N, C-alpha and C positions, 0 to 999 in steps of 0.2 A: 473541055475543062469547066465550062460554065456551071454545070450541075454541081461539081465539086466545090467551086468557089461560092456558090449560093449556100451550100451546106456549111462551109466554114464560117460564113458570115452569120448564118442562122444560129449556129452553136455559140458564136461570140455574143450575139444579141441576147441569148438566153442565159448567159453567164456560166456556161457549162464547159468552157475551154479546158480548165484543169481536170475536170472529171473525165472528159473524153480523151484527154492526153494520157491519163493514168489507167484508163479502163483496159488498155491492152495487156496489162500485167495479169489481172485476174483471169482474163479470157485465155491468155497463153497458158496459165497454170491449169485451168480446166481442160483445155485441149491436150496438154501433156499428160494429165492423169488418164484420159481415155486412151491416148496413144500408148502409154506405159503398160496398160492393163494386159496387152498381148505381147508387146515387145520384150518385156522382162523375162518371158519364158525362154528366149534365146540364150539368156545368161543364167538360167536356172535360179532365178531369184523369186522368193515368195512375195506376195502382194505387199505385205507389211514392210518387208525389207526395201522394196523399190519405192514405196511411198515415203518411208522415212528418209531414204537417200535423196530423193528429189526435194523434199521439204527442207532438209538441213542444208543441202548444197545451194538451193535457190534462195533461201532466206538469208544465209550468211553472205552469199554473193551480192544480193541486192543491198544489204546493209553496208557491206564493205565498199560497194560502188558509191553510195551516198557519202561515206566518210572520205573516200579517196578523192572524189571530185571536189569535195569541200576543202581538203588539204591543198589540192592542185590549183584552186583559184584563190589561194591566200586566205582561207577561212572567211570568205565574204558571203557566199551563198550556199546554204546547206540544202540538200535534197534534189540536186540535179541528177538526171538520169543519163548515163552514158555507159552502157554495158561493155563497149569495146575496151575500156580501160581495165577491165577486171578479168578478161578471159584467160590471161596468163596466170591469174591467181587461183582459178578454180581448182587446179590439181591439189592445192593445199587443203581446200575444203573437202575434196574428194578423198584425200588421204585420211583426214580426220574421220570422215564417215565410214571409210573402209575399216579403220581401226575399231570403231565403235561396234560395227556389225560383224567384225571378224571375217571380212571378205578380202580376197586378194586385191591389191591396188590396181593391177592391170585390168582385172575383170570389172572393177568398179568404174574406171575411167572409160573403158570401152562401152559400158552400158550408158554412161552419162553423155557420151559424145553426141549421139543422134538427137536426144531430147534438147540438149543445149543448142545444137544447130537449128532446131525448129523454133526455139524460144525467140530468137532475134527477129526473124521476118514477121512474126505475129505482133510483137510489142512495138516494132518500129513503124508500123502502118499509121499509128495514131499521131505521129509527129507532125502531120500536116495541119492539125487543128491549131496548135500554138504557132506553127510556122517555123519551128526550129529545124536544124539539119538541112536547111534549104540550099539550093544551088544558086547560080548567078541569075541576074535579071533576065527575063525572057518574056517577050510580048504575049506568047500563047501559053505561058506557064500558069501555075496555080497561085492563089493569093497567099502570101506569107505575112501573117500579122506581126511577127517579130521584125522582119525586114521593113515593114511599113512603119512601125514605131520608130525604128532607127532613122529612116529617111525623113520622116516628119520632124524629128528632133534636130536633124542636120539641116533642115530647111530645103530639102530636095523634093519633098512632096507636100502638097497642100492637104489640109484636113478634108477627109472624104475621098481622097485618092488612095489607091492600093498598089503595093509593089507585087508584081507577079514574077515568080522565080521558077527555074527549072526544077521539076519534081524529083530531086535526087533521093528523097526519102523512099519513094516507091521503087525507084531503080535499084537502090540498095536492098530493098525487100526482095525483089525478084532475083537478084544475084545471090542473096543469102539463102533463098529458097532452093536455088540451084545447088548451093553448097550442101544443104540438108540432104537433097536427093543423092548427091555424089557420095557423101559420107555413109548414107544408108546403103547405097549400092556396094561400097567397099566392105561394109560389115557383112552383107549377104555373100559377096564373092569369097571372103575369107572364112565363111561359115561360122561367124561369130566365135572366133578362136581364142578370144580373151588374151591376145598377145600384147595388149597395151599400146598398139599402134594407131588405134582409131582416133583418139583425141589429138595426138600430134598431127595426123592428117587433116583434121578439122582446123587446127591452128594454121597450118600451111595454106589451106584453101581459102579460109575466111580472111586471114591476114593478108595474103597475097592480093586477093581481089579488092579488099577494102583499102589497101594502100593506094591503088590507082583510082578508086572511086573518090578518094579524098580530094583529088585535083578538080573534081567537078563541084565541090562544095564551096560556097562563098563564106569562108571562115578565116580566122586569123592564121596567117602563114608565118612560120618561123624563119625559114630560109629556102631558096630555090622553089618556092611554091609548095613547100612541105609543111603541113600542119602538125600540131602535137598529136592528134589522133592518128595521123599517118605514121608517126614514130611508134605509137602503140601497136599499130598494125604490123610494122616492120619487126617489132619485138616479138609478136606472135609467130611470125615466120621463123625468126631466129630460134626461139624456144622449141618450136615444132621440129625444126631441122636437127637441132642438137639432141633432142629427146629421141628421135628416130635413130640417130647415129649411135647413141648409147645402147638402145635396144638391139641394134644390129650387132654391135660389138659383144653384147652379152649372149647372143643367140649362137649356139654351136653350129659349125659348118656341117653340111650334109654328110661328109665323110666321117666326121667325129660322131655324129648321131648313129651312123651305120656301125661304127666300131663299137660303140657302147652297147648296141643291140646284140652284136655278135658276142 
């Protein structure tokens, strides 16, 4: 971890913490553009359609994230990044985009599910620079500048000392990357059928894993060691489960399909 810690301190000394923190967003967008160039073909989308969809959904999602976190912290700090809070809102932006492009909603959300799953593990990697999203204190961990400032203010650390924390940021990235590959595999297995189930599966997988990862984070807990972000993760699981149930109820049984063909 010494190399990572030296890098964090070097970035801080250069005054580039905020730049390095935010750089994950444009990097993720560029990566998604390259990924989308071929992936869109599975959903029979033109390049202009897929580009428009990604731009509209990602920009509206990012802006709503800033507003929502501002509202949830009592209108104290504007501009905080936390995408977990808005994953359940993305279907609304997807619906808007589908209406504009005159594309079926299920097709749109199935297309968006995989790029959205890839977005988080890319943007989250840079959280180590400001030290946010950190885990509990750990002797072999990485330096958290955020935790260091808190402990110095509380008189628990002297100036020049640093708090080392468990690197939950990168553990979450690895798990989120696993969710990406899982959702991508589901899409391939279902032959990109545009059934509308892909995004609910993403909500179930990401929300379920993130709920348990929240227990490794050193953040404010509401009750029973559960944070507000854990509740957002639980909401993702609930929305995903209900969504899949509704889709299943709307899907005709095999016998009904056979009868219709006959």
